[in-house]
mmCIF file of the N, C-alpha and C atoms, coordinates in Angstrom:
data_MODEL
# 
_entry.id   MODEL 
# 
loop_
_atom_site.group_PDB 
_atom_site.id 
_atom_site.type_symbol 
_atom_site.label_atom_id 
_atom_site.label_alt_id 
_atom_site.label_comp_id 
_atom_site.label_asym_id 
_atom_site.label_entity_id 
_atom_site.label_seq_id 
_atom_site.pdbx_PDB_ins_code 
_atom_site.Cartn_x 
_atom_site.Cartn_y 
_atom_site.Cartn_z 
_atom_site.occupancy 
_atom_site.B_iso_or_equiv 
_atom_site.pdbx_formal_charge 
_atom_site.auth_seq_id 
_atom_site.auth_comp_id 
_atom_site.auth_asym_id 
_atom_site.auth_atom_id 
_atom_site.pdbx_PDB_model_num 
ATOM 1   N N  . MET A 1 1  ? 0.947   -1.662 -0.058  1.00 0.00 ? 1  MET A N  1 
ATOM 2   C CA . MET A 1 1  ? 0.271   0.157  -0.340  1.00 0.00 ? 1  MET A CA 1 
ATOM 3   C C  . MET A 1 1  ? 0.631   1.059  -0.384  1.00 0.00 ? 1  MET A C  1 
ATOM 4   N N  . ALA A 1 2  ? 1.687   1.100  1.037   1.00 0.00 ? 2  ALA A N  1 
ATOM 5   C CA . ALA A 1 2  ? 3.552   2.183  0.727   1.00 0.00 ? 2  ALA A CA 1 
ATOM 6   C C  . ALA A 1 2  ? 3.450   2.622  -0.543  1.00 0.00 ? 2  ALA A C  1 
ATOM 7   N N  . ASP A 1 3  ? 3.596   1.466  -1.295  1.00 0.00 ? 3  ASP A N  1 
ATOM 8   C CA . ASP A 1 3  ? 4.249   1.688  -2.467  1.00 0.00 ? 3  ASP A CA 1 
ATOM 9   C C  . ASP A 1 3  ? 3.416   3.035  -4.183  1.00 0.00 ? 3  ASP A C  1 
ATOM 10  N N  . GLU A 1 4  ? 2.160   2.569  -3.141  1.00 0.00 ? 4  GLU A N  1 
ATOM 11  C CA . GLU A 1 4  ? 0.704   3.674  -4.375  1.00 0.00 ? 4  GLU A CA 1 
ATOM 12  C C  . GLU A 1 4  ? 1.940   4.992  -4.570  1.00 0.00 ? 4  GLU A C  1 
ATOM 13  N N  . TYR A 1 5  ? 2.029   5.654  -3.672  1.00 0.00 ? 5  TYR A N  1 
ATOM 14  C CA . TYR A 1 5  ? 1.964   7.238  -3.241  1.00 0.00 ? 5  TYR A CA 1 
ATOM 15  C C  . TYR A 1 5  ? 3.607   7.062  -3.057  1.00 0.00 ? 5  TYR A C  1 
ATOM 16  N N  . LYS A 1 6  ? 3.459   8.303  -3.569  1.00 0.00 ? 6  LYS A N  1 
ATOM 17  C CA . LYS A 1 6  ? 4.720   8.932  -3.713  1.00 0.00 ? 6  LYS A CA 1 
ATOM 18  C C  . LYS A 1 6  ? 5.340   9.163  -2.038  1.00 0.00 ? 6  LYS A C  1 
ATOM 19  N N  . PRO A 1 7  ? 6.366   8.898  -1.250  1.00 0.00 ? 7  PRO A N  1 
ATOM 20  C CA . PRO A 1 7  ? 6.881   9.676  -0.287  1.00 0.00 ? 7  PRO A CA 1 
ATOM 21  C C  . PRO A 1 7  ? 6.673   11.011 0.149   1.00 0.00 ? 7  PRO A C  1 
ATOM 22  N N  . ASN A 1 8  ? 7.208   11.892 -1.572  1.00 0.00 ? 8  ASN A N  1 
ATOM 23  C CA . ASN A 1 8  ? 7.495   13.196 -1.501  1.00 0.00 ? 8  ASN A CA 1 
ATOM 24  C C  . ASN A 1 8  ? 6.159   13.815 -1.840  1.00 0.00 ? 8  ASN A C  1 
ATOM 25  N N  . ARG A 1 9  ? 5.313   13.937 -1.501  1.00 0.00 ? 9  ARG A N  1 
ATOM 26  C CA . ARG A 1 9  ? 4.048   14.809 -2.193  1.00 0.00 ? 9  ARG A CA 1 
ATOM 27  C C  . ARG A 1 9  ? 4.285   16.155 -1.585  1.00 0.00 ? 9  ARG A C  1 
ATOM 28  N N  . ASN A 1 10 ? 3.866   17.222 -2.701  1.00 0.00 ? 10 ASN A N  1 
ATOM 29  C CA . ASN A 1 10 ? 4.076   18.639 -1.537  1.00 0.00 ? 10 ASN A CA 1 
ATOM 30  C C  . ASN A 1 10 ? 2.764   18.932 -2.578  1.00 0.00 ? 10 ASN A C  1 
ATOM 31  N N  . PHE A 1 11 ? 2.188   19.734 -2.427  1.00 0.00 ? 11 PHE A N  1 
ATOM 32  C CA . PHE A 1 11 ? 0.803   20.584 -2.663  1.00 0.00 ? 11 PHE A CA 1 
ATOM 33  C C  . PHE A 1 11 ? 0.788   21.276 -3.260  1.00 0.00 ? 11 PHE A C  1 
ATOM 34  N N  . LYS A 1 12 ? 1.930   22.333 -3.430  1.00 0.00 ? 12 LYS A N  1 
ATOM 35  C CA . LYS A 1 12 ? 1.830   23.284 -4.488  1.00 0.00 ? 12 LYS A CA 1 
ATOM 36  C C  . LYS A 1 12 ? 1.785   22.992 -5.930  1.00 0.00 ? 12 LYS A C  1 
ATOM 37  N N  . PRO A 1 13 ? 1.033   24.024 -6.912  1.00 0.00 ? 13 PRO A N  1 
ATOM 38  C CA . PRO A 1 13 ? 0.364   24.457 -7.498  1.00 0.00 ? 13 PRO A CA 1 
ATOM 39  C C  . PRO A 1 13 ? 0.990   23.694 -9.177  1.00 0.00 ? 13 PRO A C  1 
ATOM 40  N N  . VAL A 1 14 ? 0.491   23.262 -9.824  1.00 0.00 ? 14 VAL A N  1 
ATOM 41  C CA . VAL A 1 14 ? 1.335   22.402 -11.356 1.00 0.00 ? 14 VAL A CA 1 
ATOM 42  C C  . VAL A 1 14 ? 1.005   22.994 -12.207 1.00 0.00 ? 14 VAL A C  1 
ATOM 43  N N  . THR A 1 15 ? 2.419   23.274 -12.198 1.00 0.00 ? 15 THR A N  1 
ATOM 44  C CA . THR A 1 15 ? 2.359   24.238 -14.265 1.00 0.00 ? 15 THR A CA 1 
ATOM 45  C C  . THR A 1 15 ? 2.341   23.708 -15.086 1.00 0.00 ? 15 THR A C  1 
ATOM 46  N N  . ILE A 1 16 ? 2.200   23.992 -15.621 1.00 0.00 ? 16 ILE A N  1 
ATOM 47  C CA . ILE A 1 16 ? 2.369   23.881 -17.167 1.00 0.00 ? 16 ILE A CA 1 
ATOM 48  C C  . ILE A 1 16 ? 3.345   23.025 -17.879 1.00 0.00 ? 16 ILE A C  1 
ATOM 49  N N  . ASP A 1 17 ? 4.849   23.367 -17.145 1.00 0.00 ? 17 ASP A N  1 
ATOM 50  C CA . ASP A 1 17 ? 5.375   22.693 -18.112 1.00 0.00 ? 17 ASP A CA 1 
ATOM 51  C C  . ASP A 1 17 ? 5.888   21.133 -17.383 1.00 0.00 ? 17 ASP A C  1 
ATOM 52  N N  . GLU A 1 18 ? 5.372   20.601 -15.962 1.00 0.00 ? 18 GLU A N  1 
ATOM 53  C CA . GLU A 1 18 ? 5.439   20.107 -15.227 1.00 0.00 ? 18 GLU A CA 1 
ATOM 54  C C  . GLU A 1 18 ? 4.323   18.746 -15.697 1.00 0.00 ? 18 GLU A C  1 
ATOM 55  N N  . VAL A 1 19 ? 3.026   19.071 -16.427 1.00 0.00 ? 19 VAL A N  1 
ATOM 56  C CA . VAL A 1 19 ? 2.094   18.313 -17.367 1.00 0.00 ? 19 VAL A CA 1 
ATOM 57  C C  . VAL A 1 19 ? 2.732   17.058 -18.293 1.00 0.00 ? 19 VAL A C  1 
ATOM 58  N N  . SER A 1 20 ? 2.457   16.411 -18.333 1.00 0.00 ? 20 SER A N  1 
ATOM 59  C CA . SER A 1 20 ? 2.493   15.501 -19.540 1.00 0.00 ? 20 SER A CA 1 
ATOM 60  C C  . SER A 1 20 ? 2.510   15.909 -20.840 1.00 0.00 ? 20 SER A C  1 
ATOM 61  N N  . PRO A 1 21 ? 3.242   15.721 -21.685 1.00 0.00 ? 21 PRO A N  1 
ATOM 62  C CA . PRO A 1 21 ? 2.759   16.253 -23.145 1.00 0.00 ? 21 PRO A CA 1 
ATOM 63  C C  . PRO A 1 21 ? 1.511   15.783 -23.945 1.00 0.00 ? 21 PRO A C  1 
ATOM 64  N N  . SER A 1 22 ? 1.019   14.245 -23.563 1.00 0.00 ? 22 SER A N  1 
ATOM 65  C CA . SER A 1 22 ? 0.128   13.822 -23.581 1.00 0.00 ? 22 SER A CA 1 
ATOM 66  C C  . SER A 1 22 ? -0.821  14.708 -24.317 1.00 0.00 ? 22 SER A C  1 
ATOM 67  N N  . ARG A 1 23 ? -1.031  14.771 -22.008 1.00 0.00 ? 23 ARG A N  1 
ATOM 68  C CA . ARG A 1 23 ? -2.223  15.455 -22.300 1.00 0.00 ? 23 ARG A CA 1 
ATOM 69  C C  . ARG A 1 23 ? -2.516  17.128 -22.411 1.00 0.00 ? 23 ARG A C  1 
ATOM 70  N N  . VAL A 1 24 ? -1.244  17.527 -22.660 1.00 0.00 ? 24 VAL A N  1 
ATOM 71  C CA . VAL A 1 24 ? -1.289  18.677 -22.796 1.00 0.00 ? 24 VAL A CA 1 
ATOM 72  C C  . VAL A 1 24 ? -1.988  18.116 -24.448 1.00 0.00 ? 24 VAL A C  1 
ATOM 73  N N  . VAL A 1 25 ? -1.982  17.554 -24.700 1.00 0.00 ? 25 VAL A N  1 
ATOM 74  C CA . VAL A 1 25 ? -1.893  17.571 -26.811 1.00 0.00 ? 25 VAL A CA 1 
ATOM 75  C C  . VAL A 1 25 ? -2.960  16.778 -27.111 1.00 0.00 ? 25 VAL A C  1 
ATOM 76  N N  . LYS A 1 26 ? -3.502  16.317 -25.728 1.00 0.00 ? 26 LYS A N  1 
ATOM 77  C CA . LYS A 1 26 ? -5.120  15.741 -26.198 1.00 0.00 ? 26 LYS A CA 1 
ATOM 78  C C  . LYS A 1 26 ? -5.980  17.438 -25.971 1.00 0.00 ? 26 LYS A C  1 
ATOM 79  N N  . GLU A 1 27 ? -6.274  18.427 -24.619 1.00 0.00 ? 27 GLU A N  1 
ATOM 80  C CA . GLU A 1 27 ? -6.257  19.040 -23.966 1.00 0.00 ? 27 GLU A CA 1 
ATOM 81  C C  . GLU A 1 27 ? -6.491  20.486 -25.082 1.00 0.00 ? 27 GLU A C  1 
ATOM 82  N N  . ALA A 1 28 ? -5.163  20.141 -26.060 1.00 0.00 ? 28 ALA A N  1 
ATOM 83  C CA . ALA A 1 28 ? -5.549  21.141 -27.090 1.00 0.00 ? 28 ALA A CA 1 
ATOM 84  C C  . ALA A 1 28 ? -6.369  20.237 -28.451 1.00 0.00 ? 28 ALA A C  1 
ATOM 85  N N  . SER A 1 29 ? -6.545  19.683 -28.502 1.00 0.00 ? 29 SER A N  1 
ATOM 86  C CA . SER A 1 29 ? -7.268  18.742 -30.157 1.00 0.00 ? 29 SER A CA 1 
ATOM 87  C C  . SER A 1 29 ? -8.940  18.289 -29.679 1.00 0.00 ? 29 SER A C  1 
ATOM 88  N N  . ALA A 1 30 ? -8.464  18.467 -27.863 1.00 0.00 ? 30 ALA A N  1 
ATOM 89  C CA . ALA A 1 30 ? -10.328 18.487 -27.321 1.00 0.00 ? 30 ALA A CA 1 
ATOM 90  C C  . ALA A 1 30 ? -11.476 19.999 -28.406 1.00 0.00 ? 30 ALA A C  1 
ATOM 91  N N  . PRO A 1 31 ? -12.237 19.379 -28.408 1.00 0.00 ? 31 PRO A N  1 
ATOM 92  C CA . PRO A 1 31 ? -13.081 19.996 -28.948 1.00 0.00 ? 31 PRO A CA 1 
ATOM 93  C C  . PRO A 1 31 ? -13.533 21.259 -27.913 1.00 0.00 ? 31 PRO A C  1 
ATOM 94  N N  . SER A 1 32 ? -13.587 22.120 -28.424 1.00 0.00 ? 32 SER A N  1 
ATOM 95  C CA . SER A 1 32 ? -14.668 23.676 -27.077 1.00 0.00 ? 32 SER A CA 1 
ATOM 96  C C  . SER A 1 32 ? -15.570 23.089 -26.890 1.00 0.00 ? 32 SER A C  1 
ATOM 97  N N  . LYS A 1 33 ? -16.227 22.850 -25.291 1.00 0.00 ? 33 LYS A N  1 
ATOM 98  C CA . LYS A 1 33 ? -16.892 22.450 -25.073 1.00 0.00 ? 33 LYS A CA 1 
ATOM 99  C C  . LYS A 1 33 ? -18.177 23.523 -24.967 1.00 0.00 ? 33 LYS A C  1 
ATOM 100 N N  . ARG A 1 34 ? -19.378 22.336 -25.264 1.00 0.00 ? 34 ARG A N  1 
ATOM 101 C CA . ARG A 1 34 ? -20.777 22.685 -25.972 1.00 0.00 ? 34 ARG A CA 1 
ATOM 102 C C  . ARG A 1 34 ? -21.495 24.001 -25.142 1.00 0.00 ? 34 ARG A C  1 
ATOM 103 N N  . PRO A 1 35 ? -22.636 24.633 -24.857 1.00 0.00 ? 35 PRO A N  1 
ATOM 104 C CA . PRO A 1 35 ? -22.970 25.808 -24.621 1.00 0.00 ? 35 PRO A CA 1 
ATOM 105 C C  . PRO A 1 35 ? -23.909 24.489 -23.132 1.00 0.00 ? 35 PRO A C  1 
ATOM 106 N N  . ALA A 1 36 ? -24.287 24.760 -21.842 1.00 0.00 ? 36 ALA A N  1 
ATOM 107 C CA . ALA A 1 36 ? -25.116 24.224 -21.122 1.00 0.00 ? 36 ALA A CA 1 
ATOM 108 C C  . ALA A 1 36 ? -26.320 24.181 -21.341 1.00 0.00 ? 36 ALA A C  1 
ATOM 109 N N  . SER A 1 37 ? -26.779 22.432 -21.232 1.00 0.00 ? 37 SER A N  1 
ATOM 110 C CA . SER A 1 37 ? -28.199 22.399 -21.904 1.00 0.00 ? 37 SER A CA 1 
ATOM 111 C C  . SER A 1 37 ? -28.861 23.027 -21.252 1.00 0.00 ? 37 SER A C  1 
ATOM 112 N N  . ARG A 1 38 ? -29.711 23.214 -21.066 1.00 0.00 ? 38 ARG A N  1 
ATOM 113 C CA . ARG A 1 38 ? -31.418 24.074 -20.742 1.00 0.00 ? 38 ARG A CA 1 
ATOM 114 C C  . ARG A 1 38 ? -33.038 22.727 -20.473 1.00 0.00 ? 38 ARG A C  1 
ATOM 115 N N  . GLY A 1 39 ? -33.641 23.147 -19.283 1.00 0.00 ? 39 GLY A N  1 
ATOM 116 C CA . GLY A 1 39 ? -34.487 21.393 -18.835 1.00 0.00 ? 39 GLY A CA 1 
ATOM 117 C C  . GLY A 1 39 ? -34.140 21.293 -17.660 1.00 0.00 ? 39 GLY A C  1 
ATOM 118 N N  . MET A 1 40 ? -34.644 20.129 -17.884 1.00 0.00 ? 40 MET A N  1 
ATOM 119 C CA . MET A 1 40 ? -34.575 18.639 -16.707 1.00 0.00 ? 40 MET A CA 1 
ATOM 120 C C  . MET A 1 40 ? -33.385 18.271 -17.325 1.00 0.00 ? 40 MET A C  1 
ATOM 121 N N  . PRO A 1 41 ? -32.340 17.995 -16.392 1.00 0.00 ? 41 PRO A N  1 
ATOM 122 C CA . PRO A 1 41 ? -31.481 16.496 -17.234 1.00 0.00 ? 41 PRO A CA 1 
ATOM 123 C C  . PRO A 1 41 ? -32.534 15.471 -17.047 1.00 0.00 ? 41 PRO A C  1 
ATOM 124 N N  . LYS A 1 42 ? -31.911 14.242 -18.430 1.00 0.00 ? 42 LYS A N  1 
ATOM 125 C CA . LYS A 1 42 ? -31.927 13.810 -18.472 1.00 0.00 ? 42 LYS A CA 1 
ATOM 126 C C  . LYS A 1 42 ? -31.368 11.775 -17.506 1.00 0.00 ? 42 LYS A C  1 
ATOM 127 N N  . ALA A 1 43 ? -32.995 10.996 -16.910 1.00 0.00 ? 43 ALA A N  1 
ATOM 128 C CA . ALA A 1 43 ? -31.728 10.182 -15.807 1.00 0.00 ? 43 ALA A CA 1 
ATOM 129 C C  . ALA A 1 43 ? -32.473 9.055  -15.541 1.00 0.00 ? 43 ALA A C  1 
ATOM 130 N N  . ARG A 1 44 ? -31.338 8.161  -15.505 1.00 0.00 ? 44 ARG A N  1 
ATOM 131 C CA . ARG A 1 44 ? -32.728 6.356  -15.819 1.00 0.00 ? 44 ARG A CA 1 
ATOM 132 C C  . ARG A 1 44 ? -32.757 6.641  -14.577 1.00 0.00 ? 44 ARG A C  1 
ATOM 133 N N  . VAL A 1 45 ? -33.822 6.099  -14.185 1.00 0.00 ? 45 VAL A N  1 
ATOM 134 C CA . VAL A 1 45 ? -34.175 5.757  -12.659 1.00 0.00 ? 45 VAL A CA 1 
ATOM 135 C C  . VAL A 1 45 ? -35.187 4.200  -13.211 1.00 0.00 ? 45 VAL A C  1 
ATOM 136 N N  . ASN A 1 46 ? -34.830 3.270  -11.549 1.00 0.00 ? 46 ASN A N  1 
ATOM 137 C CA . ASN A 1 46 ? -35.469 2.218  -11.679 1.00 0.00 ? 46 ASN A CA 1 
ATOM 138 C C  . ASN A 1 46 ? -36.858 2.439  -10.434 1.00 0.00 ? 46 ASN A C  1 
ATOM 139 N N  . PRO A 1 47 ? -38.307 1.930  -11.551 1.00 0.00 ? 47 PRO A N  1 
ATOM 140 C CA . PRO A 1 47 ? -38.971 2.825  -11.045 1.00 0.00 ? 47 PRO A CA 1 
ATOM 141 C C  . PRO A 1 47 ? -39.963 2.473  -10.076 1.00 0.00 ? 47 PRO A C  1 
ATOM 142 N N  . LYS A 1 48 ? -39.492 0.816  -10.112 1.00 0.00 ? 48 LYS A N  1 
ATOM 143 C CA . LYS A 1 48 ? -39.925 0.426  -8.474  1.00 0.00 ? 48 LYS A CA 1 
ATOM 144 C C  . LYS A 1 48 ? -39.163 0.792  -7.591  1.00 0.00 ? 48 LYS A C  1 
ATOM 145 N N  . LEU A 1 49 ? -37.700 1.433  -7.762  1.00 0.00 ? 49 LEU A N  1 
ATOM 146 C CA . LEU A 1 49 ? -36.728 1.611  -6.397  1.00 0.00 ? 49 LEU A CA 1 
ATOM 147 C C  . LEU A 1 49 ? -37.398 3.125  -6.763  1.00 0.00 ? 49 LEU A C  1 
ATOM 148 N N  . ALA A 1 50 ? -38.121 3.731  -7.139  1.00 0.00 ? 50 ALA A N  1 
ATOM 149 C CA . ALA A 1 50 ? -38.818 5.225  -7.356  1.00 0.00 ? 50 ALA A CA 1 
ATOM 150 C C  . ALA A 1 50 ? -39.428 4.369  -6.077  1.00 0.00 ? 50 ALA A C  1 
ATOM 151 N N  . GLN A 1 51 ? -40.202 4.084  -6.255  1.00 0.00 ? 51 GLN A N  1 
ATOM 152 C CA . GLN A 1 51 ? -42.110 3.527  -5.748  1.00 0.00 ? 51 GLN A CA 1 
ATOM 153 C C  . GLN A 1 51 ? -41.479 3.342  -4.473  1.00 0.00 ? 51 GLN A C  1 
ATOM 154 N N  . GLU A 1 52 ? -41.076 2.326  -4.100  1.00 0.00 ? 52 GLU A N  1 
ATOM 155 C CA . GLU A 1 52 ? -40.256 2.152  -2.765  1.00 0.00 ? 52 GLU A CA 1 
ATOM 156 C C  . GLU A 1 52 ? -39.614 2.795  -2.554  1.00 0.00 ? 52 GLU A C  1 
ATOM 157 N N  . PHE A 1 53 ? -38.590 4.417  -2.801  1.00 0.00 ? 53 PHE A N  1 
ATOM 158 C CA . PHE A 1 53 ? -38.513 5.190  -2.341  1.00 0.00 ? 53 PHE A CA 1 
ATOM 159 C C  . PHE A 1 53 ? -39.312 5.918  -1.254  1.00 0.00 ? 53 PHE A C  1 
ATOM 160 N N  . ASP A 1 54 ? -40.902 6.284  -2.837  1.00 0.00 ? 54 ASP A N  1 
ATOM 161 C CA . ASP A 1 54 ? -41.607 7.263  -1.847  1.00 0.00 ? 54 ASP A CA 1 
ATOM 162 C C  . ASP A 1 54 ? -43.055 6.659  -0.932  1.00 0.00 ? 54 ASP A C  1 
ATOM 163 N N  . SER A 1 55 ? -42.629 4.973  -0.589  1.00 0.00 ? 55 SER A N  1 
ATOM 164 C CA . SER A 1 55 ? -43.103 4.763  0.074   1.00 0.00 ? 55 SER A CA 1 
ATOM 165 C C  . SER A 1 55 ? -42.627 4.089  1.141   1.00 0.00 ? 55 SER A C  1 
ATOM 166 N N  . GLU A 1 56 ? -41.465 4.487  0.791   1.00 0.00 ? 56 GLU A N  1 
ATOM 167 C CA . GLU A 1 56 ? -40.612 4.358  2.740   1.00 0.00 ? 56 GLU A CA 1 
ATOM 168 C C  . GLU A 1 56 ? -39.874 6.441  3.246   1.00 0.00 ? 56 GLU A C  1 
ATOM 169 N N  . LEU A 1 57 ? -40.503 6.817  2.100   1.00 0.00 ? 57 LEU A N  1 
ATOM 170 C CA . LEU A 1 57 ? -41.099 8.000  2.750   1.00 0.00 ? 57 LEU A CA 1 
ATOM 171 C C  . LEU A 1 57 ? -42.137 8.500  3.042   1.00 0.00 ? 57 LEU A C  1 
ATOM 172 N N  . VAL A 1 58 ? -43.418 8.410  2.171   1.00 0.00 ? 58 VAL A N  1 
ATOM 173 C CA . VAL A 1 58 ? -44.674 8.790  2.923   1.00 0.00 ? 58 VAL A CA 1 
ATOM 174 C C  . VAL A 1 58 ? -45.048 7.842  3.995   1.00 0.00 ? 58 VAL A C  1 
ATOM 175 N N  . HIS A 1 59 ? -44.020 6.157  4.214   1.00 0.00 ? 59 HIS A N  1 
ATOM 176 C CA . HIS A 1 59 ? -43.863 5.779  5.886   1.00 0.00 ? 59 HIS A CA 1 
ATOM 177 C C  . HIS A 1 59 ? -43.486 6.698  7.162   1.00 0.00 ? 59 HIS A C  1 
ATOM 178 N N  . LYS A 1 60 ? -41.998 6.730  6.949   1.00 0.00 ? 60 LYS A N  1 
ATOM 179 C CA . LYS A 1 60 ? -41.975 7.914  7.504   1.00 0.00 ? 60 LYS A CA 1 
ATOM 180 C C  . LYS A 1 60 ? -42.616 9.387  8.423   1.00 0.00 ? 60 LYS A C  1 
ATOM 181 N N  . ILE A 1 61 ? -42.764 10.069 7.049   1.00 0.00 ? 61 ILE A N  1 
ATOM 182 C CA . ILE A 1 61 ? -43.831 11.050 7.178   1.00 0.00 ? 61 ILE A CA 1 
ATOM 183 C C  . ILE A 1 61 ? -44.877 11.020 7.841   1.00 0.00 ? 61 ILE A C  1 
ATOM 184 N N  . THR A 1 62 ? -46.010 10.011 7.999   1.00 0.00 ? 62 THR A N  1 
ATOM 185 C CA . THR A 1 62 ? -47.123 9.689  8.953   1.00 0.00 ? 62 THR A CA 1 
ATOM 186 C C  . THR A 1 62 ? -46.765 8.664  10.780  1.00 0.00 ? 62 THR A C  1 
ATOM 187 N N  . SER A 1 63 ? -45.243 8.604  10.195  1.00 0.00 ? 63 SER A N  1 
ATOM 188 C CA . SER A 1 63 ? -45.020 8.065  12.215  1.00 0.00 ? 63 SER A CA 1 
ATOM 189 C C  . SER A 1 63 ? -43.815 8.618  12.072  1.00 0.00 ? 63 SER A C  1 
ATOM 190 N N  . GLY A 1 64 ? -43.526 10.188 11.662  1.00 0.00 ? 64 GLY A N  1 
ATOM 191 C CA . GLY A 1 64 ? -43.115 11.075 11.998  1.00 0.00 ? 64 GLY A CA 1 
ATOM 192 C C  . GLY A 1 64 ? -43.899 12.197 12.663  1.00 0.00 ? 64 GLY A C  1 
ATOM 193 N N  . ARG A 1 65 ? -45.315 12.403 11.636  1.00 0.00 ? 65 ARG A N  1 
ATOM 194 C CA . ARG A 1 65 ? -46.196 13.555 12.467  1.00 0.00 ? 65 ARG A CA 1 
ATOM 195 C C  . ARG A 1 65 ? -46.822 12.459 14.282  1.00 0.00 ? 65 ARG A C  1 
ATOM 196 N N  . LYS A 1 66 ? -47.141 10.932 13.775  1.00 0.00 ? 66 LYS A N  1 
ATOM 197 C CA . LYS A 1 66 ? -48.003 10.944 14.844  1.00 0.00 ? 66 LYS A CA 1 
ATOM 198 C C  . LYS A 1 66 ? -46.849 10.920 16.080  1.00 0.00 ? 66 LYS A C  1 
ATOM 199 N N  . ARG A 1 67 ? -45.163 10.429 16.357  1.00 0.00 ? 67 ARG A N  1 
ATOM 200 C CA . ARG A 1 67 ? -44.976 10.463 17.132  1.00 0.00 ? 67 ARG A CA 1 
ATOM 201 C C  . ARG A 1 67 ? -44.856 12.617 18.064  1.00 0.00 ? 67 ARG A C  1 
ATOM 202 N N  . MET A 1 68 ? -44.724 13.323 16.669  1.00 0.00 ? 68 MET A N  1 
ATOM 203 C CA . MET A 1 68 ? -44.616 14.749 16.744  1.00 0.00 ? 68 MET A CA 1 
ATOM 204 C C  . MET A 1 68 ? -45.943 14.943 17.417  1.00 0.00 ? 68 MET A C  1 
ATOM 205 N N  . PHE A 1 69 ? -46.818 14.506 17.313  1.00 0.00 ? 69 PHE A N  1 
ATOM 206 C CA . PHE A 1 69 ? -47.781 14.556 18.434  1.00 0.00 ? 69 PHE A CA 1 
ATOM 207 C C  . PHE A 1 69 ? -48.516 14.487 19.665  1.00 0.00 ? 69 PHE A C  1 
ATOM 208 N N  . TRP A 1 70 ? -47.590 13.118 19.827  1.00 0.00 ? 70 TRP A N  1 
ATOM 209 C CA . TRP A 1 70 ? -47.797 12.562 20.978  1.00 0.00 ? 70 TRP A CA 1 
ATOM 210 C C  . TRP A 1 70 ? -46.924 13.445 21.989  1.00 0.00 ? 70 TRP A C  1 
ATOM 211 N N  . PHE A 1 71 ? -45.543 13.847 21.072  1.00 0.00 ? 71 PHE A N  1 
ATOM 212 C CA . PHE A 1 71 ? -44.814 14.602 22.258  1.00 0.00 ? 71 PHE A CA 1 
ATOM 213 C C  . PHE A 1 71 ? -45.230 15.525 22.548  1.00 0.00 ? 71 PHE A C  1 
ATOM 214 N N  . ALA A 1 72 ? -45.988 16.385 21.565  1.00 0.00 ? 72 ALA A N  1 
ATOM 215 C CA . ALA A 1 72 ? -46.572 17.665 21.963  1.00 0.00 ? 72 ALA A CA 1 
ATOM 216 C C  . ALA A 1 72 ? -47.576 17.713 22.834  1.00 0.00 ? 72 ALA A C  1 
ATOM 217 N N  . ASN A 1 73 ? -48.773 16.040 22.983  1.00 0.00 ? 73 ASN A N  1 
ATOM 218 C CA . ASN A 1 73 ? -49.099 15.779 24.172  1.00 0.00 ? 73 ASN A CA 1 
ATOM 219 C C  . ASN A 1 73 ? -48.362 15.489 25.597  1.00 0.00 ? 73 ASN A C  1 
ATOM 220 N N  . HIS A 1 74 ? -47.526 15.356 25.586  1.00 0.00 ? 74 HIS A N  1 
ATOM 221 C CA . HIS A 1 74 ? -47.151 15.331 26.910  1.00 0.00 ? 74 HIS A CA 1 
ATOM 222 C C  . HIS A 1 74 ? -45.717 16.265 27.028  1.00 0.00 ? 74 HIS A C  1 
ATOM 223 N N  . PHE A 1 75 ? -45.727 16.742 25.996  1.00 0.00 ? 75 PHE A N  1 
ATOM 224 C CA . PHE A 1 75 ? -44.790 17.889 26.595  1.00 0.00 ? 75 PHE A CA 1 
ATOM 225 C C  . PHE A 1 75 ? -46.183 19.267 27.369  1.00 0.00 ? 75 PHE A C  1 
ATOM 226 N N  . ILE A 1 76 ? -47.039 19.659 26.752  1.00 0.00 ? 76 ILE A N  1 
ATOM 227 C CA . ILE A 1 76 ? -48.314 20.521 26.856  1.00 0.00 ? 76 ILE A CA 1 
ATOM 228 C C  . ILE A 1 76 ? -48.591 19.153 28.197  1.00 0.00 ? 76 ILE A C  1 
ATOM 229 N N  . LEU A 1 77 ? -49.060 18.434 28.961  1.00 0.00 ? 77 LEU A N  1 
ATOM 230 C CA . LEU A 1 77 ? -48.754 17.838 30.369  1.00 0.00 ? 77 LEU A CA 1 
ATOM 231 C C  . LEU A 1 77 ? -47.910 18.043 31.458  1.00 0.00 ? 77 LEU A C  1 
ATOM 232 N N  . PHE A 1 78 ? -46.636 18.022 31.059  1.00 0.00 ? 78 PHE A N  1 
ATOM 233 C CA . PHE A 1 78 ? -45.679 18.036 31.743  1.00 0.00 ? 78 PHE A CA 1 
ATOM 234 C C  . PHE A 1 78 ? -45.290 19.211 32.061  1.00 0.00 ? 78 PHE A C  1 
ATOM 235 N N  . VAL A 1 79 ? -46.042 20.425 30.866  1.00 0.00 ? 79 VAL A N  1 
ATOM 236 C CA . VAL A 1 79 ? -45.883 22.105 31.660  1.00 0.00 ? 79 VAL A CA 1 
ATOM 237 C C  . VAL A 1 79 ? -45.961 22.311 32.624  1.00 0.00 ? 79 VAL A C  1 
ATOM 238 N N  . LEU A 1 80 ? -48.153 21.341 32.378  1.00 0.00 ? 80 LEU A N  1 
ATOM 239 C CA . LEU A 1 80 ? -48.834 22.038 33.311  1.00 0.00 ? 80 LEU A CA 1 
ATOM 240 C C  . LEU A 1 80 ? -48.865 20.982 34.244  1.00 0.00 ? 80 LEU A C  1 
ATOM 241 N N  . GLY A 1 81 ? -48.698 20.314 34.382  1.00 0.00 ? 81 GLY A N  1 
ATOM 242 C CA . GLY A 1 81 ? -47.779 19.770 35.632  1.00 0.00 ? 81 GLY A CA 1 
ATOM 243 C C  . GLY A 1 81 ? -46.820 20.602 36.907  1.00 0.00 ? 81 GLY A C  1 
ATOM 244 N N  . VAL A 1 82 ? -46.255 20.205 36.353  1.00 0.00 ? 82 VAL A N  1 
ATOM 245 C CA . VAL A 1 82 ? -45.009 21.900 37.079  1.00 0.00 ? 82 VAL A CA 1 
ATOM 246 C C  . VAL A 1 82 ? -45.176 22.882 37.290  1.00 0.00 ? 82 VAL A C  1 
ATOM 247 N N  . THR A 1 83 ? -46.004 23.590 35.801  1.00 0.00 ? 83 THR A N  1 
ATOM 248 C CA . THR A 1 83 ? -46.846 24.818 37.199  1.00 0.00 ? 83 THR A CA 1 
ATOM 249 C C  . THR A 1 83 ? -47.827 24.883 37.472  1.00 0.00 ? 83 THR A C  1 
ATOM 250 N N  . LEU A 1 84 ? -48.390 23.343 37.985  1.00 0.00 ? 84 LEU A N  1 
ATOM 251 C CA . LEU A 1 84 ? -49.246 23.391 38.489  1.00 0.00 ? 84 LEU A CA 1 
ATOM 252 C C  . LEU A 1 84 ? -48.544 23.346 40.115  1.00 0.00 ? 84 LEU A C  1 
# 
């Protein structure tokens, strides 16, 4: 594992002279960047996985609301008990 890393690493910025010549040639011959696309990017989504996430999210929201309801009731009763 130690052989994978250079023991003499330094963190100064790399200059163009230090970059390998093949990389410079590739970057120089590469076509210019295309303009940014507009709208929603296309994505491949597994419908089953999306439905599972949706059902999990609905379950978490409903259970969270129930827990907050009971916590609020308990907290109100606690405050009333302390004030009395």
